[in-house]
MMTF fields as JSON, N, C-alpha, C and O atoms, coordinates in Angstrom:
{
  "mmtfVersion": "1.0.0",
  "mmtfProducer": "UNKNOWN",
  "numBonds": 315,
  "numAtoms": 316,
  "numGroups": 79,
  "numChains": 1,
  "numModels": 1,
  "chainsPerModel": [1],
  "groupsPerChain": [79],
  "chainIdList": ["A"],
  "bondAtomList": [4, 2, 8, 6, 12, 10, 16, 14, 20, 18, 24, 22, 28, 26, 32, 30, 36, 34, 40, 38, 44, 42, 48, 46, 52, 50, 56, 54, 60, 58, 64, 62, 68, 66, 72, 70, 76, 74, 80, 78, 84, 82, 88, 86, 92, 90, 96, 94, 100, 98, 104, 102, 108, 106, 112, 110, 116, 114, 120, 118, 124, 122, 128, 126, 132, 130, 136, 134, 140, 138, 144, 142, 148, 146, 152, 150, 156, 154, 160, 158, 164, 162, 168, 166, 172, 170, 176, 174, 180, 178, 184, 182, 188, 186, 192, 190, 196, 194, 200, 198, 204, 202, 208, 206, 212, 210, 216, 214, 220, 218, 224, 222, 228, 226, 232, 230, 236, 234, 240, 238, 244, 242, 248, 246, 252, 250, 256, 254, 260, 258, 264, 262, 268, 266, 272, 270, 276, 274, 280, 278, 284, 282, 288, 286, 292, 290, 296, 294, 300, 298, 304, 302, 308, 306, 312, 310],
  "bondOrderList": [1, 1, 1, 1, 1, 1, 1, 1, 1, 1, 1, 1, 1, 1, 1, 1, 1, 1, 1, 1, 1, 1, 1, 1, 1, 1, 1, 1, 1, 1, 1, 1, 1, 1, 1, 1, 1, 1, 1, 1, 1, 1, 1, 1, 1, 1, 1, 1, 1, 1, 1, 1, 1, 1, 1, 1, 1, 1, 1, 1, 1, 1, 1, 1, 1, 1, 1, 1, 1, 1, 1, 1, 1, 1, 1, 1, 1, 1],
  "groupList": [{"groupName": "MET", "atomNameList": ["N", "CA", "C", "O"], "elementList": ["N", "C", "C", "O"], "formalChargeList": [0, 0, 0, 0], "bondAtomList": [1, 0, 2, 1, 3, 2], "bondOrderList": [1, 1, 2], "singleLetterCode": "M", "chemCompType": "L-PEPTIDE LINKING"}, {"groupName": "LYS", "atomNameList": ["N", "CA", "C", "O"], "elementList": ["N", "C", "C", "O"], "formalChargeList": [0, 0, 0, 0], "bondAtomList": [1, 0, 2, 1, 3, 2], "bondOrderList": [1, 1, 2], "singleLetterCode": "K", "chemCompType": "L-PEPTIDE LINKING"}, {"groupName": "PRO", "atomNameList": ["N", "CA", "C", "O"], "elementList": ["N", "C", "C", "O"], "formalChargeList": [0, 0, 0, 0], "bondAtomList": [1, 0, 2, 1, 3, 2], "bondOrderList": [1, 1, 2], "singleLetterCode": "P", "chemCompType": "L-PEPTIDE LINKING"}, {"groupName": "ALA", "atomNameList": ["N", "CA", "C", "O"], "elementList": ["N", "C", "C", "O"], "formalChargeList": [0, 0, 0, 0], "bondAtomList": [1, 0, 2, 1, 3, 2], "bondOrderList": [1, 1, 2], "singleLetterCode": "A", "chemCompType": "L-PEPTIDE LINKING"}, {"groupName": "LEU", "atomNameList": ["N", "CA", "C", "O"], "elementList": ["N", "C", "C", "O"], "formalChargeList": [0, 0, 0, 0], "bondAtomList": [1, 0, 2, 1, 3, 2], "bondOrderList": [1, 1, 2], "singleLetterCode": "L", "chemCompType": "L-PEPTIDE LINKING"}, {"groupName": "ASP", "atomNameList": ["N", "CA", "C", "O"], "elementList": ["N", "C", "C", "O"], "formalChargeList": [0, 0, 0, 0], "bondAtomList": [1, 0, 2, 1, 3, 2], "bondOrderList": [1, 1, 2], "singleLetterCode": "D", "chemCompType": "L-PEPTIDE LINKING"}, {"groupName": "PHE", "atomNameList": ["N", "CA", "C", "O"], "elementList": ["N", "C", "C", "O"], "formalChargeList": [0, 0, 0, 0], "bondAtomList": [1, 0, 2, 1, 3, 2], "bondOrderList": [1, 1, 2], "singleLetterCode": "F", "chemCompType": "L-PEPTIDE LINKING"}, {"groupName": "GLN", "atomNameList": ["N", "CA", "C", "O"], "elementList": ["N", "C", "C", "O"], "formalChargeList": [0, 0, 0, 0], "bondAtomList": [1, 0, 2, 1, 3, 2], "bondOrderList": [1, 1, 2], "singleLetterCode": "Q", "chemCompType": "L-PEPTIDE LINKING"}, {"groupName": "GLY", "atomNameList": ["N", "CA", "C", "O"], "elementList": ["N", "C", "C", "O"], "formalChargeList": [0, 0, 0, 0], "bondAtomList": [1, 0, 2, 1, 3, 2], "bondOrderList": [1, 1, 2], "singleLetterCode": "G", "chemCompType": "PEPTIDE LINKING"}, {"groupName": "THR", "atomNameList": ["N", "CA", "C", "O"], "elementList": ["N", "C", "C", "O"], "formalChargeList": [0, 0, 0, 0], "bondAtomList": [1, 0, 2, 1, 3, 2], "bondOrderList": [1, 1, 2], "singleLetterCode": "T", "chemCompType": "L-PEPTIDE LINKING"}, {"groupName": "VAL", "atomNameList": ["N", "CA", "C", "O"], "elementList": ["N", "C", "C", "O"], "formalChargeList": [0, 0, 0, 0], "bondAtomList": [1, 0, 2, 1, 3, 2], "bondOrderList": [1, 1, 2], "singleLetterCode": "V", "chemCompType": "L-PEPTIDE LINKING"}, {"groupName": "ILE", "atomNameList": ["N", "CA", "C", "O"], "elementList": ["N", "C", "C", "O"], "formalChargeList": [0, 0, 0, 0], "bondAtomList": [1, 0, 2, 1, 3, 2], "bondOrderList": [1, 1, 2], "singleLetterCode": "I", "chemCompType": "L-PEPTIDE LINKING"}, {"groupName": "GLU", "atomNameList": ["N", "CA", "C", "O"], "elementList": ["N", "C", "C", "O"], "formalChargeList": [0, 0, 0, 0], "bondAtomList": [1, 0, 2, 1, 3, 2], "bondOrderList": [1, 1, 2], "singleLetterCode": "E", "chemCompType": "L-PEPTIDE LINKING"}, {"groupName": "HIS", "atomNameList": ["N", "CA", "C", "O"], "elementList": ["N", "C", "C", "O"], "formalChargeList": [0, 0, 0, 0], "bondAtomList": [1, 0, 2, 1, 3, 2], "bondOrderList": [1, 1, 2], "singleLetterCode": "H", "chemCompType": "L-PEPTIDE LINKING"}, {"groupName": "SER", "atomNameList": ["N", "CA", "C", "O"], "elementList": ["N", "C", "C", "O"], "formalChargeList": [0, 0, 0, 0], "bondAtomList": [1, 0, 2, 1, 3, 2], "bondOrderList": [1, 1, 2], "singleLetterCode": "S", "chemCompType": "L-PEPTIDE LINKING"}, {"groupName": "TRP", "atomNameList": ["N", "CA", "C", "O"], "elementList": ["N", "C", "C", "O"], "formalChargeList": [0, 0, 0, 0], "bondAtomList": [1, 0, 2, 1, 3, 2], "bondOrderList": [1, 1, 2], "singleLetterCode": "W", "chemCompType": "L-PEPTIDE LINKING"}, {"groupName": "ASN", "atomNameList": ["N", "CA", "C", "O"], "elementList": ["N", "C", "C", "O"], "formalChargeList": [0, 0, 0, 0], "bondAtomList": [1, 0, 2, 1, 3, 2], "bondOrderList": [1, 1, 2], "singleLetterCode": "N", "chemCompType": "L-PEPTIDE LINKING"}, {"groupName": "TYR", "atomNameList": ["N", "CA", "C", "O"], "elementList": ["N", "C", "C", "O"], "formalChargeList": [0, 0, 0, 0], "bondAtomList": [1, 0, 2, 1, 3, 2], "bondOrderList": [1, 1, 2], "singleLetterCode": "Y", "chemCompType": "L-PEPTIDE LINKING"}, {"groupName": "ARG", "atomNameList": ["N", "CA", "C", "O"], "elementList": ["N", "C", "C", "O"], "formalChargeList": [0, 0, 0, 0], "bondAtomList": [1, 0, 2, 1, 3, 2], "bondOrderList": [1, 1, 2], "singleLetterCode": "R", "chemCompType": "L-PEPTIDE LINKING"}],
  "groupTypeList": [0, 1, 1, 1, 0, 1, 2, 2, 3, 4, 1, 5, 6, 7, 2, 8, 9, 10, 6, 11, 11, 1, 12, 6, 5, 10, 2, 4, 9, 13, 14, 2, 9, 2, 5, 8, 8, 15, 4, 15, 4, 16, 15, 6, 8, 8, 9, 2, 14, 2, 17, 5, 12, 18, 1, 6, 4, 1, 7, 8, 16, 13, 15, 2, 3, 3, 14, 6, 12, 12, 15, 4, 3, 4, 10, 7, 5, 14, 4],
  "groupIdList": [1, 2, 3, 4, 5, 6, 7, 8, 9, 10, 11, 12, 13, 14, 15, 16, 17, 18, 19, 20, 21, 22, 23, 24, 25, 26, 27, 28, 29, 30, 31, 32, 33, 34, 35, 36, 37, 38, 39, 40, 41, 42, 43, 44, 45, 46, 47, 48, 49, 50, 51, 52, 53, 54, 55, 56, 57, 58, 59, 60, 61, 62, 63, 64, 65, 66, 67, 68, 69, 70, 71, 72, 73, 74, 75, 76, 77, 78, 79],
  "secStructList": [7, 7, 7, 7, 7, 7, 7, 7, 7, 4, 4, 4, 1, 7, 6, 6, 7, 3, 3, 3, 3, 3, 6, 6, 6, 3, 3, 3, 3, 3, 7, 7, 7, 6, 6, 1, 7, 7, 7, 7, 3, 3, 7, 6, 6, 1, 1, 7, 3, 3, 7, 7, 2, 2, 2, 2, 7, 7, 6, 6, 1, 3, 3, 3, 7, 1, 1, 2, 2, 2, 2, 2, 2, 2, 2, 2, 2, 6, 7],
  "xCoordList": [67.593, 66.925, 65.505, 64.987, 64.799, 63.66, 62.309, 61.934, 61.495, 60.395, 59.15, 58.351, 59.297, 58.092, 56.741, 55.873, 56.561, 54.901, 53.954, 53.924, 53.327, 51.62, 50.897, 50.591, 50.491, 49.431, 48.513, 48.148, 47.93, 46.023, 45.083, 45.398, 44.056, 43.48, 41.944, 41.351, 41.303, 40.158, 39.321, 38.874, 38.813, 37.909, 38.612, 38.318, 39.779, 39.998, 39.476, 39.749, 38.942, 38.286, 36.588, 35.803, 36.312, 34.678, 33.953, 34.569, 32.524, 31.921, 31.739, 31.679, 31.739, 31.675, 33.063, 33.054, 34.096, 35.413, 35.377, 34.847, 36.474, 36.683, 38.303, 38.911, 38.884, 40.104, 40.434, 40.014, 41.146, 41.926, 43.207, 44.018, 43.193, 45.096, 45.027, 43.973, 46.156, 46.592, 47.934, 48.908, 47.558, 49.344, 49.778, 51.003, 49.073, 49.359, 50.63, 51.241, 50.643, 51.564, 50.804, 51.069, 50.107, 49.813, 48.886, 48.336, 48.418, 47.57, 46.316, 46.662, 45.305, 44.578, 43.183, 42.943, 42.554, 41.248, 40.375, 40.887, 39.366, 38.193, 37.843, 38.271, 36.883, 36.306, 34.939, 35.064, 33.916, 33.101, 33.302, 33.432, 33.233, 33.501, 31.965, 31.012, 32.026, 31.063, 29.823, 28.638, 30.604, 29.925, 29.033, 28.451, 29.341, 28.852, 29.445, 28.798, 30.918, 31.797, 32.234, 31.608, 33.39, 34.272, 36.095, 36.468, 36.826, 38.027, 39.204, 39.411, 39.668, 40.529, 42.281, 42.909, 42.548, 44.044, 45.025, 44.595, 46.3, 47.265, 48.032, 48.486, 47.986, 48.723, 49.856, 50.315, 50.368, 51.589, 53.098, 53.015, 54.048, 54.659, 53.915, 54.445, 52.69, 52.051, 51.068, 49.853, 51.803, 51.046, 49.899, 50.226, 48.803, 47.941, 48.175, 48.058, 48.381, 48.576, 46.78, 46.063, 46.704, 45.7, 46.057, 47.216, 45.069, 45.392, 44.13, 43.057, 44.84, 44.249, 43.859, 44.676, 43.02, 42.059, 41.867, 42.079, 41.478, 41.318, 42.645, 42.8, 43.561, 45.287, 45.929, 46.848, 45.512, 46.185, 45.658, 46.388, 44.31, 43.535, 43.46, 43.407, 43.469, 43.147, 41.975, 41.902, 41.195, 40.486, 41.548, 42.554, 41.317, 42.164, 43.432, 43.993, 43.987, 44.805, 44.838, 45.702, 43.501, 42.834, 41.51, 40.667, 41.57, 40.636, 40.442, 41.409, 39.331, 39.021, 40.039, 40.362, 40.636, 41.372, 40.267, 39.132, 40.512, 39.642, 39.723, 39.211, 40.164, 39.788, 40.675, 41.763, 39.952, 41.0, 42.274, 43.036, 42.614, 43.953, 44.858, 45.964, 44.579, 45.23, 45.589, 46.61, 44.855, 45.25, 46.4, 47.41, 45.957, 46.969, 47.679, 47.865, 48.685, 49.542, 50.422, 51.48, 49.918, 50.52, 51.165, 52.312, 50.115, 50.641, 51.959, 52.709, 52.227, 52.693, 53.89, 54.878, 53.994, 55.072, 55.717, 56.587, 55.225, 55.594, 55.959, 55.964, 56.378, 56.957, 58.495, 59.511],
  "yCoordList": [44.293, 45.049, 44.638, 44.258, 44.641, 44.229, 44.957, 45.708, 44.63, 45.674, 46.146, 45.476, 47.261, 47.578, 47.357, 47.939, 46.391, 46.116, 47.22, 47.947, 47.274, 48.513, 47.804, 46.699, 48.052, 47.704, 47.942, 48.979, 46.957, 46.873, 48.15, 49.022, 48.173, 49.299, 49.078, 48.149, 49.728, 48.864, 48.458, 47.367, 48.84, 48.937, 48.138, 47.992, 47.371, 45.839, 44.996, 43.993, 44.661, 43.647, 43.379, 44.308, 42.303, 42.091, 42.756, 42.965, 43.119, 44.14, 41.936, 40.755, 42.789, 41.834, 40.622, 39.411, 41.614, 40.96, 41.765, 42.825, 40.428, 40.875, 40.684, 39.85, 41.817, 42.099, 41.659, 42.276, 40.652, 39.865, 40.445, 40.867, 40.36, 39.979, 38.792, 38.392, 38.193, 37.007, 37.383, 38.002, 36.692, 37.105, 38.335, 38.419, 39.514, 41.168, 41.566, 42.616, 40.296, 40.844, 40.426, 40.897, 39.678, 38.691, 39.225, 39.455, 39.616, 40.133, 39.382, 39.286, 38.988, 37.784, 38.429, 39.63, 37.796, 38.321, 37.107, 36.013, 37.24, 36.344, 37.077, 38.23, 36.512, 37.36, 36.509, 35.314, 36.778, 35.55, 36.009, 37.054, 34.464, 34.136, 34.188, 34.062, 34.428, 34.793, 32.74, 32.428, 32.306, 31.039, 30.466, 29.438, 31.742, 31.879, 31.077, 30.455, 30.961, 30.307, 31.355, 32.413, 31.239, 32.131, 31.42, 30.282, 32.742, 32.086, 32.984, 34.193, 32.116, 33.093, 33.119, 32.143, 34.443, 34.992, 35.552, 36.11, 35.275, 35.7, 36.714, 36.567, 37.745, 39.06, 39.498, 40.634, 38.538, 39.153, 38.9, 38.239, 39.555, 40.038, 40.55, 40.419, 41.164, 41.857, 40.609, 40.729, 39.576, 38.835, 38.143, 37.734, 37.992, 37.342, 35.473, 34.93, 34.671, 33.102, 32.745, 33.296, 31.292, 30.92, 30.578, 30.462, 30.428, 30.511, 29.049, 28.944, 28.325, 26.737, 27.704, 27.547, 28.313, 28.552, 27.536, 27.848, 26.332, 25.324, 24.918, 24.859, 24.653, 24.549, 25.334, 24.871, 26.949, 27.716, 28.873, 29.578, 29.065, 29.743, 28.984, 27.763, 29.909, 29.004, 30.626, 31.726, 29.854, 30.688, 31.854, 31.364, 33.241, 33.986, 34.424, 35.438, 33.764, 34.234, 35.115, 35.313, 35.571, 36.282, 36.898, 36.402, 38.352, 39.536, 40.369, 40.741, 40.86, 41.524, 42.737, 43.296, 43.254, 44.915, 45.798, 45.438, 46.975, 47.702, 48.659, 49.728, 48.702, 49.598, 48.991, 48.416, 49.282, 49.032, 49.543, 49.014, 50.754, 51.199, 50.48, 50.178, 50.103, 49.318, 47.943, 47.38, 47.433, 46.431, 46.456, 45.77, 47.31, 47.497, 48.094, 48.774, 48.757, 49.019, 47.43, 47.278, 46.594, 45.589, 45.204, 44.854, 45.378, 44.707, 45.499, 44.841, 46.601, 47.949, 47.281, 47.05, 46.897, 46.306, 44.887, 44.408, 44.273, 43.21, 43.163, 42.037, 44.424, 44.097, 44.371, 44.267],
  "zCoordList": [8.218, 8.984, 9.098, 8.048, 10.131, 10.677, 10.646, 11.547, 9.36, 9.134, 10.165, 10.818, 10.055, 11.419, 11.516, 10.865, 12.45, 12.256, 12.457, 13.45, 11.623, 12.178, 13.032, 12.585, 14.162, 15.106, 14.721, 14.167, 14.962, 14.793, 15.063, 15.873, 14.409, 14.701, 15.243, 14.696, 16.136, 16.587, 15.661, 16.016, 14.486, 13.101, 12.428, 11.241, 13.016, 12.016, 12.711, 12.053, 13.529, 14.593, 14.218, 14.031, 14.169, 14.052, 15.254, 16.299, 15.094, 15.995, 17.168, 16.828, 18.568, 19.225, 19.692, 19.915, 19.687, 19.923, 21.36, 21.692, 22.334, 23.346, 23.238, 22.567, 24.195, 24.155, 25.445, 26.424, 25.56, 27.127, 27.254, 26.43, 28.567, 28.69, 29.455, 29.949, 29.576, 30.294, 30.806, 30.378, 32.017, 33.016, 32.87, 32.786, 32.801, 32.952, 31.41, 31.211, 30.592, 29.573, 27.798, 26.691, 28.103, 26.431, 26.546, 27.623, 25.229, 24.553, 23.579, 22.401, 23.798, 23.42, 22.673, 22.792, 22.128, 21.465, 21.242, 21.007, 21.296, 21.42, 20.501, 20.438, 19.47, 18.096, 17.612, 17.879, 17.093, 16.718, 15.012, 14.373, 14.726, 12.982, 12.694, 13.462, 11.254, 10.579, 10.778, 10.664, 10.972, 10.885, 12.499, 12.842, 13.116, 14.464, 15.289, 16.133, 15.154, 16.353, 16.949, 16.878, 17.641, 18.518, 18.031, 17.746, 18.135, 17.852, 18.772, 18.883, 19.196, 20.365, 19.208, 18.797, 19.026, 18.466, 19.774, 20.783, 19.497, 20.404, 19.403, 18.269, 20.249, 19.293, 20.035, 19.919, 20.872, 21.395, 19.916, 18.881, 20.334, 18.751, 17.662, 16.558, 17.721, 16.711, 15.754, 15.591, 15.263, 14.232, 15.068, 16.182, 14.726, 14.954, 15.287, 14.188, 16.105, 15.944, 16.748, 17.583, 15.716, 16.897, 18.25, 18.647, 18.911, 21.177, 20.864, 20.27, 21.484, 22.31, 24.068, 24.974, 24.233, 25.318, 26.372, 27.544, 26.049, 26.817, 27.553, 28.773, 26.586, 27.221, 28.013, 28.689, 28.109, 28.872, 29.645, 30.341, 29.503, 29.946, 31.658, 31.811, 32.74, 34.039, 34.252, 33.705, 35.436, 35.917, 36.83, 37.344, 36.994, 37.439, 36.644, 37.061, 35.497, 34.94, 33.613, 32.759, 33.804, 32.244, 32.772, 33.519, 32.064, 32.038, 31.218, 30.552, 31.015, 30.124, 29.971, 31.02, 28.65, 29.169, 29.356, 29.044, 29.861, 30.735, 29.491, 29.824, 28.189, 27.292, 25.789, 25.786, 24.784, 23.672, 23.423, 22.613, 24.208, 24.205, 25.218, 24.769, 26.66, 27.169, 26.608, 27.003, 25.777, 25.058, 23.983, 23.828, 23.436, 22.303, 22.783, 21.774, 23.862, 24.591, 24.619, 24.009, 25.242, 25.236, 23.76, 23.481, 22.998, 21.474, 20.898, 20.177, 21.116, 20.823, 21.637, 20.941, 23.105, 24.037, 23.747, 24.474, 22.648, 22.448, 21.123, 20.627, 20.164, 18.693, 19.387, 18.699]
}
């Protein structure tokens, strides 16, 4: 039996994290790192994995989520 994954909460993210939607159903995050850089993660399926934005993001195929709740609904739908 597959273990039910607990969706992330807003408090789990660094301040300044941007919640992004790619092509209507892929939840991404763009988060600041302690060293001053930025990290892209793909949350589809509920487990964050590194995301190569240079390879996959194109003008017009992604946008900021209107709210954390909108972004979280995509994560939950992907579980």
